[in-house]
C-alpha positions, -999 to +999 in steps of 0.1 A: +185-075-748+150-064-757+150-039-728+184-025-738+171-019-773+141-001-759+162+021-737+185+030-766+155+038-787+141+061-761+175+077-757+176+083-794+142+099-793+153+121-764+184+132-783+164+139-814+142+160-792+172+180-780+183+186-816+148+197-827+146+219-796+175+238-810+156+245-841+121+250-827+126+263-791+144+296-783+182+293-784+183+302-747+159+275-736+186+254-720+202+284-703+192+287-667+188+323-659+160+319-633+143+294-611+114+292-637+139+282-665+153+256-642+119+240-635+111+241-673+142+220-680+135+197-651+100+192-665+113+183-700+138+158-685+111+143-662+087+139-690+113+121-711+121+097-682+084+091-676+080+082-712+109+057-710+095+041-679+060+039-695+073+022-726+093-002-706+064-010-683+040-015-712+063-039-729+069-057-696+032-060-691+026-073-726+054-099-722+040-110-688+005-112-702+016-133-732+036-156-709+006-161-686-017-168-715+007-194-729+010-210-695-027-214-693-031-231-728-001-253-721-016-263-688-049-271-706-031-293-731-011-310-703-043-319-685-059-332-717-029-355-722-037-372-689-069-385-705-050-402-732-053-434-712-089-436-722-080-444-758-055-470-747-081-488-726-107-486-754-083-503-779-073-528-752-109-537-743-119-539-780-091-564-787-101-584-757-136-588-770-127-601-804-127-637-792-164-632-782-175-617-815-182-649-833-202-664-804-224-633-804-225-626-841-263-630-842-268-602-818-270-569-837-244-543-826-231-566-799-195-553-800-207-517-804-228-520-773-200-537-753-176-509-761-200-480-756-186-468-723-150-471-734-157-455-768-175-425-752-146-418-728-120-422-755-139-399-779-143-373-752-106-373-743-095-372-779-118-343-787-105-324-756-069-330-766-075-320-802-091-287-791-063-279-767-037-288-793-052-264-819-052-236-794-017-243-781-001-243-816-008-205-818+013-199-787+044-219-795+075-212-815+081-230-848+106-254-831+081-262-803+053-268-828+074-292-848+083-312-817+048-312-804+031-320-837+053-351-843+044-366-809+007-356-812+003-370-847+021-402-838-002-408-808-034-401-828-022-423-856-015-453-833-049-450-817-066-447-850-048-478-863-059-497-832-095-487-836-095-497-873-079-531-865-107-539-839-134-532-865-115-551-892-108-582-871-142-583-855-159-580-890-138-610-902-148-631-872-185-623-877-182-634-914-168-668-905-190-699-907-169-717-881-154-701-851-119-688-862-100-701-832-069-704-852-069-666-857-071-657-820-034-662-814-026-639-843-049-612-830-035-615-796+000-608-809-012-578-829-029-565-797+004-566-778+022-548-806-005-521-811-009-514-773+028-511-769+029-486-798+001-466-783+017-467-748+050-454-762+033-427-783+013-416-753+045-415-731+063-394-757+034-370-760+032-366-722+069-360-720+066-331-744+037-317-725+057-320-692+086-302-708+064-274-721+047-270-688+080-269-670+094-242-693+063-220-689+063-224-651+097-208-649+095-172-637+101-146-664 
């Protein structure tokens, strides 16, 4: 459709040139009276065809370049989504340590130190995903951005909720005089629910990333 419009536009420019040639060029310009006149006319036609081909090639190159650039940023985001498991394991490990918080409450920064490796990996993967997401948004249609944003924000929200719950529950445990064994069952149930929400959010986000990558991988 776009190519057809460009061809019609070039044809219009050519016809306009013909009309102007009647006004500007000698009235006998299109009359072939010698081999020289014939080659002049051929030159005009050849120049017009060359202009049409050049415009079409330029637009084709621009479209191909844009598609390639979009594919690269989609691929970067898709790769970043594979690291989303790091946040899942961080929240999972944090919940798993809550029962040990009270026993180690006299050790400063005990939970922080225990989660250092998981937190570092989760922070790195989230940062990478956020950077890739911000770049990708500029290469998507409004509809694609809406779909991607919904999945991305849901995933980030669920991970953030999980991190906040770990801090909140561990702080409550540290503040108890007696070990809060009666709370551990409740925390375990909350862990199951939160991890399922993070898992589902991650799966939805990866499905969107897979669909975007597949659409960009199709030949243009």
